[in-house]
Backbone as a chain_set.jsonl record, in Angstrom:
{"seq": "MKKSTLILIKVLVWIACLYPQATLMYGALTNNLGPDPTKTITFTTGSTALNLLVISLGITPLRKLWSKLSWLIKFRRLLGLFAFFYASVHLMAYVGLYSSFDPNTMVQDILKRKFITVGVLAWLLLVPLAVTSTTGMIKRLGGKNWNRLHKLVYLSVSLGIVHYWWQVKQGVLAPLPMTLILTALFVARPLLDWWKARKTARLQAAKA", "coords": {"N": [[-18.65, -14.129, -27.046], [-15.139, -13.583, -27.235], [-12.923, -13.458, -24.407], [-10.67, -11.811, -24.575], [-11.398, -10.04, -26.592], [-13.519, -8.757, -25.351], [-12.2, -7.482, -23.262], [-10.608, -5.707, -24.72], [-12.608, -4.079, -25.86], [-13.634, -2.989, -23.533], [-11.46, -1.459, -22.642], [-11.37, 0.42, -24.706], [-13.828, 1.67, -24.303], [-13.397, 2.854, -21.809], [-11.373, 4.663, -22.534], [-12.782, 6.283, -24.344], [-14.702, 7.368, -22.625], [-13.153, 8.791, -20.835], [-11.979, 10.658, -22.417], [-13.284, 13.281, -22.886], [-12.846, 14.52, -20.367], [-10.063, 14.451, -20.228], [-9.478, 16.113, -22.36], [-10.456, 18.559, -21.412], [-8.749, 18.943, -19.21], [-6.263, 19.112, -20.471], [-6.736, 21.379, -22.014], [-7.044, 23.257, -19.984], [-4.489, 23.269, -18.838], [-2.965, 24.208, -20.935], [-4.046, 26.611, -21.372], [-6.197, 26.849, -23.17], [-9.041, 26.89, -23.467], [-10.882, 28.374, -24.766], [-12.676, 31.571, -25.185], [-14.354, 31.741, -22.974], [-13.721, 29.972, -20.47], [-15.063, 28.836, -18.252], [-17.671, 28.406, -19.19], [-17.076, 26.561, -21.208], [-16.181, 24.36, -19.726], [-18.455, 23.712, -18.144], [-20.391, 23.208, -20.133], [-19.228, 21.077, -21.602], [-18.948, 19.024, -19.662], [-21.598, 18.735, -18.809], [-23.016, 18.046, -21.197], [-21.673, 15.695, -21.856], [-22.355, 14.041, -19.701], [-25.131, 13.762, -20.16], [-25.07, 12.534, -22.703], [-23.83, 10.066, -22.117], [-25.665, 8.95, -20.341], [-27.909, 8.628, -22.002], [-26.856, 6.86, -23.913], [-26.389, 4.636, -22.27], [-29.017, 3.985, -21.641], [-29.851, 3.117, -24.075], [-28.849, 0.602, -24.358], [-30.407, -1.584, -23.391], [-32.736, -1.698, -25.196], [-31.314, -2.379, -27.57], [-30.28, -4.875, -26.917], [-32.608, -6.317, -26.736], [-33.499, -6.276, -29.323], [-31.432, -7.5, -30.781], [-30.167, -10.421, -29.889], [-27.54, -11.232, -29.913], [-26.134, -9.115, -29.026], [-26.043, -9.149, -26.32], [-23.879, -8.949, -24.626], [-23.428, -6.295, -24.225], [-24.579, -5.434, -21.892], [-22.73, -5.551, -19.912], [-21.475, -3.148, -19.904], [-23.202, -1.193, -19.17], [-23.416, -0.358, -16.469], [-20.906, 0.797, -16.112], [-20.985, 2.957, -17.929], [-23.056, 4.395, -16.753], [-21.926, 5.139, -14.293], [-19.824, 6.751, -15.144], [-21.354, 8.752, -16.285], [-22.518, 9.822, -13.989], [-20.209, 10.779, -12.777], [-19.414, 12.842, -14.584], [-21.669, 14.456, -14.387], [-21.438, 15.233, -11.756], [-19.03, 16.689, -11.808], [-19.901, 18.694, -13.471], [-21.812, 19.909, -11.815], [-20.131, 20.734, -9.727], [-18.582, 22.54, -11.095], [-20.381, 24.616, -11.44], [-20.854, 25.236, -8.741], [-18.267, 25.982, -7.832], [-17.108, 27.691, -9.839], [-19.08, 29.425, -10.818], [-20.639, 30.157, -8.585], [-18.8, 30.554, -6.647], [-18.52, 29.047, -4.324], [-20.347, 30.071, -2.554], [-22.884, 29.764, -0.316], [-25.298, 31.25, -0.054], [-25.617, 32.452, -2.579], [-25.939, 30.145, -4.127], [-28.313, 29.043, -3.075], [-30.152, 31.072, -3.677], [-29.99, 31.043, -6.473], [-30.95, 28.465, -7.042], [-33.566, 28.703, -6.185], [-34.548, 30.785, -7.769], [-33.792, 30.439, -10.481], [-35.016, 28.367, -12.757], [-33.815, 26.444, -14.429], [-31.526, 25.748, -13.105], [-32.613, 24.643, -10.825], [-33.944, 22.272, -11.76], [-31.728, 21.012, -12.757], [-30.161, 20.471, -10.49], [-31.936, 18.74, -9.189], [-31.945, 16.632, -11.038], [-29.336, 15.694, -10.729], [-29.373, 14.917, -8.011], [-31.093, 12.73, -8.12], [-29.495, 10.912, -9.346], [-27.65, 10.225, -7.447], [-28.445, 8.143, -5.469], [-28.471, 6.039, -7.286], [-25.839, 5.774, -8.137], [-24.645, 5.142, -5.688], [-25.76, 2.656, -5.14], [-24.754, 0.995, -7.081], [-23.012, -1.11, -6.941], [-22.18, -4.648, -6.898], [-22.576, -5.812, -4.428], [-24.536, -4.135, -3.255], [-26.658, -4.616, -4.934], [-27.287, -7.232, -4.244], [-28.012, -6.851, -1.571], [-30.268, -5.186, -1.74], [-31.886, -6.684, -3.37], [-32.975, -8.066, -6.471], [-35.445, -7.124, -7.65], [-36.151, -4.836, -6.123], [-33.884, -3.318, -6.58], [-33.977, -2.914, -9.354], [-36.341, -1.455, -9.46], [-35.631, 0.869, -8.053], [-33.634, 1.857, -9.745], [-34.99, 2.751, -11.911], [-35.282, 5.375, -11.62], [-33.481, 6.629, -13.184], [-34.63, 7.288, -15.597], [-36.271, 9.451, -14.992], [-34.334, 11.204, -14.101], [-32.677, 11.634, -16.397], [-34.565, 12.786, -18.043], [-35.135, 15.158, -16.676], [-32.636, 16.234, -16.962], [-32.564, 16.794, -19.701], [-34.573, 18.729, -19.804], [-33.34, 20.658, -18.234], [-31.267, 21.333, -19.96], [-32.688, 22.426, -22.176], [-33.906, 24.658, -20.947], [-31.719, 26.128, -20.306], [-30.428, 27.044, -22.61], [-30.581, 29.745, -25.031], [-33.658, 31.215, -26.195], [-34.988, 29.821, -29.115], [-32.715, 28.497, -29.848], [-31.746, 25.357, -30.959], [-30.134, 23.314, -30.105], [-30.488, 21.261, -28.102], [-32.305, 19.574, -29.323], [-31.687, 17.204, -31.002], [-30.78, 15.322, -29.03], [-33.065, 15.199, -27.477], [-34.918, 14.041, -29.239], [-33.74, 11.532, -29.659], [-33.847, 10.46, -27.068], [-36.612, 10.429, -26.69], [-37.322, 8.558, -28.649], [-36.144, 6.274, -27.551], [-37.652, 5.994, -25.215], [-40.151, 5.43, -26.31], [-39.573, 3.129, -27.722], [-39.002, 1.174, -25.812], [-41.466, 0.089, -24.43], [-42.701, -0.87, -26.753], [-40.923, -2.811, -27.698], [-41.045, -4.585, -25.561], [-43.674, -5.447, -25.834], [-43.532, -6.644, -28.37], [-41.689, -8.684, -27.882], [-43.063, -10.207, -25.973], [-45.233, -11.032, -27.485], [-43.927, -12.566, -29.422], [-42.899, -14.608, -27.844], [-45.297, -15.745, -26.943], [-46.287, -16.751, -29.376], [-44.369, -18.72, -29.955], [-44.751, -20.464, -27.836], [-47.371, -21.23, -28.365], [-46.993, -22.555, -30.774], [-45.464, -24.756, -29.964], [-47.304, -26.014, -28.371]], "CA": [[-17.537, -13.23, -27.374], [-13.893, -13.943, -26.576], [-12.566, -12.612, -23.274], [-9.705, -10.812, -25.028], [-12.144, -9.026, -27.335], [-14.293, -8.004, -24.367], [-11.245, -6.619, -22.555], [-10.244, -4.632, -25.651], [-13.751, -3.163, -25.945], [-13.715, -2.276, -22.254], [-10.396, -0.452, -22.66], [-11.794, 1.469, -25.628], [-14.916, 2.4, -23.651], [-12.757, 3.701, -20.797], [-10.689, 5.761, -23.228], [-13.81, 7.181, -24.882], [-15.357, 8.063, -21.517], [-12.197, 9.704, -20.203], [-11.483, 11.627, -23.404], [-13.734, 14.668, -22.632], [-12.159, 15.055, -19.19], [-8.664, 14.667, -20.596], [-9.452, 17.301, -23.226], [-10.609, 19.733, -20.55], [-7.531, 19.106, -18.413], [-5.215, 19.589, -21.381], [-7.078, 22.758, -22.356], [-6.77, 24.107, -18.822], [-3.039, 23.369, -18.674], [-2.397, 24.973, -22.056], [-4.822, 27.856, -21.481], [-6.841, 26.76, -24.478], [-10.441, 26.523, -23.262], [-11.741, 29.34, -25.427], [-12.839, 32.884, -24.538], [-15.085, 31.584, -21.713], [-13.362, 28.645, -19.971], [-16.086, 28.312, -17.354], [-18.742, 27.9, -20.037], [-16.577, 25.37, -21.89], [-16.149, 23.265, -18.748], [-19.819, 23.323, -17.764], [-21.082, 22.627, -21.284], [-18.633, 19.785, -21.942], [-19.277, 18.024, -18.647], [-23.047, 18.507, -18.814], [-23.419, 17.323, -22.402], [-21.119, 14.348, -21.773], [-23.188, 13.297, -18.757], [-26.373, 13.42, -20.858], [-24.771, 11.578, -23.767], [-23.556, 8.758, -21.527], [-26.927, 8.419, -19.81], [-28.741, 8.187, -23.127], [-26.237, 5.659, -24.476], [-26.635, 3.528, -21.346], [-30.428, 3.611, -21.771], [-30.035, 2.463, -25.367], [-28.32, -0.766, -24.336], [-31.489, -2.568, -23.23], [-33.449, -1.921, -26.468], [-30.447, -3.073, -28.518], [-30.208, -6.283, -26.507], [-33.893, -6.953, -27.037], [-33.594, -6.419, -30.779], [-30.426, -8.457, -31.26], [-29.686, -11.194, -28.746], [-26.085, -11.351, -29.989], [-25.543, -7.95, -28.372], [-26.289, -9.264, -24.88], [-22.655, -8.584, -23.911], [-23.432, -4.854, -23.96], [-25.044, -5.185, -20.528], [-21.537, -5.436, -19.062], [-20.969, -1.779, -19.952], [-24.233, -0.246, -18.758], [-23.052, 0.199, -15.168], [-19.73, 1.653, -16.318], [-21.445, 4.19, -18.556], [-23.844, 5.121, -15.769], [-21.031, 5.739, -13.3], [-19.132, 7.865, -15.797], [-22.347, 9.823, -16.411], [-22.609, 10.456, -12.658], [-18.955, 11.523, -12.586], [-19.458, 14.09, -15.349], [-22.729, 15.287, -13.816], [-20.896, 15.796, -10.514], [-18.07, 17.738, -12.205], [-20.748, 19.774, -13.991], [-22.371, 20.598, -10.652], [-19.041, 21.396, -9.005], [-18.175, 23.703, -11.892], [-21.311, 25.684, -11.075], [-20.629, 25.601, -7.339], [-16.987, 26.643, -7.641], [-16.752, 28.72, -10.809], [-20.149, 30.418, -10.96], [-21.139, 30.609, -7.283], [-17.647, 30.796, -5.759], [-18.772, 28.307, -3.081], [-21.175, 30.908, -1.672], [-24.173, 29.092, -0.093], [-26.415, 32.166, -0.3], [-25.77, 32.577, -4.032], [-26.465, 28.879, -4.642], [-29.72, 28.909, -2.665], [-30.932, 32.034, -4.467], [-30.045, 30.563, -7.854], [-31.82, 27.283, -7.105], [-34.942, 29.136, -6.002], [-34.966, 31.742, -8.786], [-33.517, 29.994, -11.845], [-35.612, 27.033, -12.846], [-32.942, 25.483, -15.08], [-30.615, 25.257, -12.067], [-33.419, 23.799, -9.942], [-34.127, 20.937, -12.338], [-30.402, 20.418, -12.888], [-29.802, 19.922, -9.177], [-32.813, 17.587, -8.97], [-31.463, 15.544, -11.889], [-28.132, 15.147, -10.095], [-29.759, 14.25, -6.762], [-31.688, 11.435, -8.459], [-28.416, 10.006, -9.744], [-26.84, 9.854, -6.278], [-28.728, 6.783, -4.984], [-28.15, 5.061, -8.325], [-24.396, 5.562, -8.079], [-24.333, 4.489, -4.411], [-26.227, 1.261, -5.166], [-24.345, 0.384, -8.344], [-22.118, -2.243, -6.713], [-22.793, -5.979, -6.842], [-23.013, -6.023, -3.05], [-25.791, -3.415, -3.019], [-27.704, -5.316, -5.689], [-27.659, -8.387, -3.427], [-28.691, -6.38, -0.37], [-31.588, -4.664, -2.096], [-32.686, -7.658, -4.119], [-33.089, -7.685, -7.871], [-36.654, -6.35, -7.953], [-36.043, -3.512, -5.505], [-32.809, -2.606, -7.254], [-34.503, -2.481, -10.656], [-37.347, -0.419, -9.214], [-34.909, 2.083, -7.693], [-32.843, 2.376, -10.859], [-35.854, 3.382, -12.901], [-35.136, 6.82, -11.43], [-32.61, 7.171, -14.229], [-35.481, 7.857, -16.643], [-36.674, 10.774, -14.529], [-33.131, 12.029, -14.038], [-32.258, 12.052, -17.736], [-35.605, 13.688, -18.544], [-34.881, 16.462, -16.058], [-31.408, 16.736, -17.576], [-32.937, 17.377, -20.989], [-35.286, 19.976, -19.499], [-32.279, 21.566, -17.788], [-30.565, 21.756, -21.173], [-33.579, 23.307, -22.933], [-34.129, 25.907, -20.231], [-30.465, 26.859, -20.179], [-30.06, 27.7, -23.862], [-31.412, 30.888, -25.391], [-34.858, 30.909, -26.961], [-34.738, 29.654, -30.532], [-31.567, 27.603, -30.039], [-32.266, 23.99, -31.034], [-29.057, 22.362, -29.811], [-30.925, 20.075, -27.35], [-33.325, 18.818, -30.056], [-31.289, 15.833, -31.371], [-30.776, 14.482, -27.839], [-34.457, 15.032, -27.07], [-35.537, 13.087, -30.163], [-33.171, 10.214, -29.389], [-34.4, 9.998, -25.801], [-38.027, 10.119, -26.93], [-37.355, 7.293, -29.393], [-35.828, 5.2, -26.602], [-38.805, 5.831, -24.332], [-41.227, 4.786, -27.084], [-39.128, 1.802, -28.15], [-38.976, 0.202, -24.71], [-42.716, -0.68, -24.321], [-42.978, -1.563, -28.016], [-40.1, -4.013, -27.736], [-41.595, -5.519, -24.571], [-44.881, -6.025, -26.45], [-43.087, -7.516, -29.466], [-41.05, -9.863, -27.308], [-44.117, -11.013, -25.345], [-46.004, -11.634, -28.58], [-43.079, -13.585, -30.032], [-42.859, -15.729, -26.894], [-46.6, -16.39, -26.983], [-46.377, -17.512, -30.614], [-43.522, -19.898, -29.836], [-45.419, -21.391, -26.918], [-48.541, -21.765, -29.057], [-46.508, -23.501, -31.775], [-45.046, -25.962, -29.27], [-48.507, -26.697, -27.881]], "C": [[-16.303, -13.621, -26.575], [-13.559, -12.937, -25.468], [-11.61, -11.499, -23.694], [-10.39, -9.672, -25.783], [-12.925, -8.132, -26.381], [-13.396, -7.032, -23.596], [-10.85, -5.431, -23.426], [-11.361, -3.603, -25.75], [-13.866, -2.34, -24.665], [-12.667, -1.178, -22.176], [-10.791, 0.725, -23.545], [-12.916, 2.311, -25.031], [-14.358, 3.335, -22.586], [-12.083, 4.912, -21.447], [-11.698, 6.786, -23.745], [-14.465, 7.997, -23.768], [-14.433, 9.085, -20.852], [-11.739, 10.825, -21.131], [-11.979, 13.056, -23.143], [-13.025, 15.303, -21.44], [-10.693, 15.345, -19.49], [-8.515, 15.911, -21.463], [-9.562, 18.585, -22.411], [-9.343, 19.994, -19.739], [-6.388, 19.644, -19.267], [-5.473, 21.048, -21.758], [-6.794, 23.716, -21.218], [-5.272, 24.324, -18.638], [-2.387, 24.238, -19.749], [-3.121, 26.302, -22.277], [-5.534, 27.946, -22.83], [-8.281, 26.257, -24.353], [-11.399, 27.551, -23.879], [-11.882, 30.632, -24.643], [-13.553, 32.813, -23.188], [-14.832, 30.171, -21.18], [-14.431, 28.009, -19.078], [-17.247, 27.708, -18.147], [-18.328, 26.621, -20.749], [-16.613, 24.16, -20.963], [-17.56, 22.785, -18.424], [-20.561, 22.675, -18.931], [-20.547, 21.234, -21.597], [-19.028, 18.707, -20.943], [-20.777, 17.704, -18.638], [-23.499, 17.692, -20.01], [-22.876, 15.892, -22.39], [-21.941, 13.482, -20.833], [-24.493, 12.848, -19.429], [-26.14, 12.365, -21.938], [-24.578, 10.169, -23.204], [-24.819, 8.13, -20.941], [-27.803, 7.874, -20.926], [-28.171, 6.919, -23.765], [-26.501, 4.449, -23.585], [-28.083, 3.048, -21.429], [-30.696, 2.892, -23.091], [-29.57, 1.023, -25.393], [-29.432, -1.805, -24.259], [-32.293, -2.768, -24.51], [-32.61, -2.668, -27.505], [-30.36, -4.559, -28.19], [-31.499, -7.021, -26.835], [-34.075, -7.163, -28.54], [-32.65, -7.493, -31.313], [-29.821, -9.169, -30.061], [-28.166, -11.327, -28.738], [-25.375, -10.169, -29.313], [-25.741, -7.978, -26.855], [-25.074, -8.853, -24.05], [-22.6, -7.095, -23.576], [-23.82, -4.527, -22.517], [-23.875, -4.99, -19.572], [-21.029, -3.999, -18.986], [-21.989, -0.752, -19.454], [-23.889, 0.421, -17.433], [-21.882, 1.167, -15.301], [-20.128, 2.997, -16.913], [-22.239, 5.047, -17.576], [-22.976, 5.817, -14.735], [-20.237, 6.9, -13.898], [-20.089, 9.037, -15.987], [-22.487, 10.567, -15.091], [-21.362, 11.288, -12.374], [-19.013, 12.866, -13.309], [-20.555, 15.024, -14.835], [-22.242, 15.954, -12.53], [-19.89, 16.898, -10.808], [-18.832, 18.953, -12.731], [-21.327, 20.597, -12.839], [-21.292, 21.366, -9.903], [-18.51, 22.607, -9.774], [-19.082, 24.887, -11.585], [-21.024, 26.192, -9.661], [-19.346, 26.417, -7.176], [-16.736, 27.827, -8.554], [-17.815, 29.806, -10.954], [-20.578, 31.009, -9.61], [-20.033, 30.908, -6.288], [-17.855, 30.193, -4.375], [-19.576, 29.12, -2.068], [-22.555, 30.266, -1.516], [-25.372, 29.981, -0.407], [-26.695, 32.316, -1.796], [-26.398, 31.31, -4.607], [-27.945, 28.716, -4.299], [-30.603, 29.843, -3.488], [-31.077, 31.578, -5.921], [-31.005, 29.39, -7.991], [-33.284, 27.683, -7.01], [-35.447, 30.006, -7.157], [-34.822, 31.235, -10.219], [-33.951, 28.545, -12.01], [-34.698, 26.009, -13.516], [-31.915, 24.929, -14.095], [-31.361, 24.321, -11.124], [-33.56, 22.388, -10.496], [-32.788, 20.233, -12.533], [-29.947, 19.769, -11.591], [-30.648, 18.69, -8.867], [-32.351, 16.38, -9.788], [-30.236, 14.883, -11.273], [-28.484, 14.376, -8.831], [-30.358, 12.863, -7.03], [-30.627, 10.417, -8.873], [-27.617, 9.492, -8.55], [-27.162, 8.451, -5.763], [-28.418, 5.706, -6.013], [-26.657, 4.744, -8.32], [-24.008, 4.796, -6.817], [-24.679, 3.002, -4.447], [-25.801, 0.526, -6.433], [-23.462, -0.849, -8.166], [-22.889, -3.56, -6.665], [-23.32, -6.273, -5.446], [-24.335, -5.348, -2.753], [-26.942, -4.064, -3.766], [-28.215, -6.511, -4.874], [-28.429, -7.962, -2.181], [-30.117, -5.912, -0.662], [-32.492, -5.722, -2.693], [-32.919, -7.15, -5.527], [-34.27, -6.785, -8.178], [-36.568, -4.935, -7.385], [-34.977, -2.665, -6.197], [-33.287, -2.072, -8.608], [-35.518, -1.354, -10.497], [-36.668, 0.916, -8.894], [-34.227, 2.7, -8.908], [-33.692, 2.863, -12.033], [-35.839, 4.903, -12.74], [-34.269, 7.448, -12.513], [-33.429, 7.817, -15.342], [-35.938, 9.267, -16.269], [-35.48, 11.722, -14.523], [-32.717, 12.532, -15.418], [-33.296, 12.984, -18.366], [-35.424, 15.092, -17.973], [-33.606, 17.083, -16.626], [-31.679, 17.396, -18.919], [-33.671, 18.704, -20.785], [-34.294, 21.05, -19.064], [-31.532, 22.156, -18.99], [-31.399, 22.765, -21.967], [-33.731, 24.669, -22.259], [-32.867, 26.754, -20.107], [-30.098, 27.62, -21.454], [-31.014, 28.857, -24.155], [-32.598, 30.436, -26.243], [-34.543, 30.863, -28.461], [-33.553, 28.756, -30.843], [-32.057, 26.16, -29.948], [-31.208, 22.921, -30.756], [-29.536, 21.133, -29.036], [-31.867, 19.154, -28.136], [-32.886, 17.401, -30.43], [-31.312, 14.872, -30.181], [-32.196, 14.206, -27.357], [-35.156, 13.996, -27.939], [-35.032, 11.662, -29.914], [-33.76, 9.632, -28.111], [-35.868, 9.624, -25.942], [-38.176, 8.79, -27.658], [-37.073, 6.108, -28.468], [-37.0, 4.934, -25.663], [-39.952, 5.102, -25.041], [-40.851, 3.35, -27.428], [-39.236, 0.766, -27.043], [-40.292, -0.572, -24.571], [-43.058, -1.437, -25.599], [-42.175, -2.857, -28.123], [-40.57, -5.049, -26.73], [-42.827, -6.225, -25.142], [-44.502, -7.019, -27.541], [-42.474, -8.804, -28.932], [-42.081, -10.792, -26.676], [-44.944, -11.734, -26.408], [-45.223, -12.767, -29.244], [-43.014, -14.827, -29.149], [-44.173, -16.491, -26.906], [-46.769, -17.234, -28.235], [-45.562, -18.797, -30.534], [-44.147, -20.949, -28.921], [-46.636, -22.033, -27.565], [-48.119, -22.809, -30.099], [-46.096, -24.824, -31.142], [-46.255, -26.763, -28.771], [-49.234, -27.411, -29.024]], "O": [[-16.396, -13.95, -25.392], [-13.861, -11.748, -25.568], [-11.727, -10.368, -23.22], [-10.025, -8.505, -25.642], [-12.993, -6.917, -26.564], [-13.79, -5.9, -23.315], [-10.764, -4.3, -22.95], [-11.106, -2.4, -25.728], [-14.159, -1.145, -24.708], [-12.954, -0.081, -21.697], [-10.576, 1.883, -23.185], [-12.955, 3.526, -25.227], [-14.795, 4.48, -22.472], [-12.21, 6.039, -20.967], [-11.502, 7.993, -23.607], [-14.749, 9.181, -23.947], [-14.889, 10.121, -20.367], [-11.178, 11.823, -20.679], [-11.165, 13.979, -23.172], [-12.647, 16.473, -21.486], [-10.15, 16.362, -19.058], [-7.554, 16.668, -21.324], [-8.866, 19.566, -22.673], [-8.917, 21.14, -19.6], [-5.64, 20.523, -18.839], [-4.545, 21.854, -21.816], [-6.358, 24.846, -21.439], [-4.835, 25.43, -18.321], [-1.388, 24.913, -19.5], [-2.847, 27.022, -23.237], [-5.481, 28.961, -23.523], [-8.686, 25.321, -25.043], [-12.584, 27.584, -23.545], [-11.293, 30.786, -23.573], [-13.393, 33.701, -22.351], [-15.638, 29.271, -21.413], [-14.671, 26.803, -19.139], [-17.742, 26.631, -17.813], [-19.13, 25.697, -20.883], [-17.024, 23.07, -21.363], [-17.826, 21.583, -18.43], [-21.283, 21.697, -18.736], [-21.325, 20.31, -21.832], [-19.4, 17.601, -21.334], [-21.173, 16.55, -18.48], [-24.279, 16.751, -19.862], [-23.546, 14.975, -22.862], [-22.198, 12.315, -21.13], [-24.909, 11.698, -19.284], [-26.918, 11.42, -22.071], [-25.101, 9.199, -23.752], [-25.016, 6.919, -21.035], [-28.369, 6.787, -20.809], [-28.922, 6.01, -24.118], [-26.802, 3.363, -24.081], [-28.353, 1.853, -21.305], [-31.666, 2.142, -23.205], [-29.858, 0.294, -26.342], [-29.403, -2.799, -24.984], [-32.523, -3.915, -24.894], [-33.139, -3.501, -28.242], [-30.365, -5.4, -29.089], [-31.481, -8.205, -27.171], [-34.726, -8.115, -28.969], [-33.016, -8.288, -32.178], [-29.048, -8.579, -29.307], [-27.566, -11.513, -27.679], [-24.171, -10.218, -29.062], [-25.62, -6.95, -26.189], [-25.222, -8.453, -22.895], [-21.807, -6.68, -22.73], [-23.443, -3.483, -21.984], [-24.016, -4.336, -18.539], [-20.24, -3.668, -18.102], [-21.669, 0.431, -19.332], [-24.052, 1.633, -17.288], [-21.87, 2.228, -14.677], [-19.669, 4.046, -16.462], [-22.114, 6.272, -17.568], [-23.254, 6.951, -14.345], [-20.007, 7.91, -13.233], [-19.683, 10.192, -15.865], [-22.565, 11.795, -15.07], [-21.451, 12.374, -11.8], [-18.701, 13.905, -12.726], [-20.388, 16.244, -14.847], [-22.592, 17.1, -12.248], [-19.888, 17.93, -10.137], [-18.455, 20.095, -12.47], [-21.331, 21.827, -12.885], [-21.504, 22.506, -9.491], [-18.046, 23.578, -9.175], [-18.618, 26.022, -11.481], [-20.959, 27.396, -9.413], [-19.334, 27.424, -6.468], [-16.214, 28.852, -8.115], [-17.49, 30.971, -11.187], [-20.847, 32.206, -9.505], [-20.288, 31.45, -5.212], [-17.418, 30.759, -3.373], [-19.49, 28.88, -0.864], [-23.322, 30.223, -2.478], [-26.359, 29.508, -0.97], [-27.848, 32.311, -2.228], [-27.277, 31.381, -5.465], [-28.738, 28.298, -5.143], [-31.678, 29.449, -3.941], [-32.144, 31.708, -6.521], [-31.783, 29.327, -8.942], [-34.142, 27.09, -7.663], [-36.632, 29.971, -7.489], [-35.639, 31.565, -11.078], [-33.334, 27.625, -11.473], [-34.788, 24.82, -13.21], [-31.481, 23.784, -14.224], [-30.806, 23.318, -10.674], [-33.321, 21.413, -9.782], [-32.715, 19.005, -12.482], [-29.415, 18.659, -11.591], [-30.134, 17.704, -8.34], [-32.363, 15.249, -9.301], [-30.109, 13.658, -11.292], [-27.949, 13.291, -8.602], [-30.149, 11.933, -6.251], [-30.837, 9.209, -8.763], [-26.98, 8.442, -8.633], [-26.251, 7.634, -5.627], [-28.131, 4.567, -5.642], [-26.259, 3.59, -8.479], [-23.153, 3.911, -6.859], [-23.976, 2.184, -3.856], [-26.427, -0.463, -6.814], [-23.19, -1.559, -9.134], [-24.096, -3.579, -6.421], [-24.368, -6.898, -5.285], [-25.179, -5.924, -2.065], [-28.076, -4.063, -3.287], [-29.417, -6.77, -4.821], [-29.383, -8.628, -1.779], [-31.048, -6.212, 0.085], [-33.712, -5.669, -2.543], [-33.046, -5.946, -5.75], [-34.123, -5.789, -8.886], [-36.872, -3.96, -8.073], [-35.142, -1.459, -6.377], [-33.029, -0.92, -8.958], [-35.552, -0.417, -11.295], [-37.074, 1.963, -9.399], [-34.24, 3.918, -9.082], [-33.155, 3.336, -13.035], [-36.32, 5.63, -13.609], [-34.318, 8.659, -12.732], [-32.982, 8.782, -15.962], [-35.986, 10.161, -17.114], [-35.598, 12.891, -14.892], [-32.438, 13.718, -15.591], [-32.941, 13.874, -19.138], [-35.542, 16.086, -18.69], [-33.506, 18.303, -16.756], [-31.096, 18.432, -19.238], [-33.425, 19.676, -21.499], [-34.396, 22.206, -19.475], [-31.213, 23.344, -19.011], [-30.901, 23.813, -22.378], [-33.69, 25.706, -22.922], [-32.94, 27.952, -19.836], [-29.527, 28.709, -21.389], [-32.11, 28.934, -23.599], [-32.541, 29.409, -26.92], [-33.904, 31.769, -28.997], [-33.4, 28.302, -31.976], [-32.708, 25.783, -28.973], [-31.376, 21.761, -31.131], [-29.032, 20.039, -29.289], [-32.194, 18.065, -27.663], [-33.646, 16.461, -30.197], [-31.8, 13.747, -30.295], [-32.495, 13.109, -26.885], [-35.906, 13.162, -27.431], [-35.806, 10.706, -29.954], [-34.128, 8.458, -28.068], [-36.317, 8.623, -25.382], [-39.05, 7.989, -27.327], [-37.7, 5.057, -28.596], [-37.303, 3.782, -25.354], [-40.633, 4.266, -24.446], [-41.702, 2.461, -27.426], [-39.532, -0.398, -27.31], [-40.255, -1.802, -24.59], [-43.637, -2.522, -25.542], [-42.688, -3.876, -28.585], [-40.508, -6.249, -26.995], [-43.006, -7.43, -24.965], [-45.078, -8.104, -27.63], [-42.715, -9.885, -29.47], [-41.996, -12.011, -26.818], [-45.307, -12.899, -26.245], [-45.792, -13.803, -29.586], [-43.068, -15.955, -29.64], [-44.186, -17.722, -26.882], [-47.337, -18.325, -28.169], [-46.011, -19.847, -30.993], [-44.084, -22.149, -29.187], [-46.913, -23.214, -27.358], [-48.798, -23.819, -30.286], [-46.344, -25.889, -31.707], [-46.245, -27.994, -28.748], [-50.268, -28.04, -28.8]]}, "num_chains": 1, "name": "protein.A"}
């Protein structure tokens, strides 16, 4: 892929990732965040964080299916960092807007409300991934250790989905599409590894 095309795609990805935040900022400035601004902020940031995490997880299966899409790997780190950003804003919205920065309220909520507990755990698992996302940290940890650590993203996004399900009212199926997509990605990964290994074995057997 041409460098100019890659730069254009990167600019478009940045715009797409910043759009939800820009929308919230514009809505806040124009007093147009709906009847419950706090809910709008928390829902938008939380759902965006989940969407970006799932999209980033979909990059590897796509690369394994179509080798021509190998350039997508250049955007996985960017998407992951934006997901952490939105997850952090989502958490801060709870801390500032719902709990009013009251430590006692936050501790009680974490202990009593299970959807908040798993939400905080999901965010905590993202912290070491964001901290070690730089090229320098990859070199310090080593490729294998870095890959092993970053598998925490699967647990984090799973807890994020659970957080979503437990937060909505009973009977509301809004989290279902995201759950199905994530499940498909989890199933696809080992199947693609098996298919790729089998394909490699056939090629080696043919050469022999």
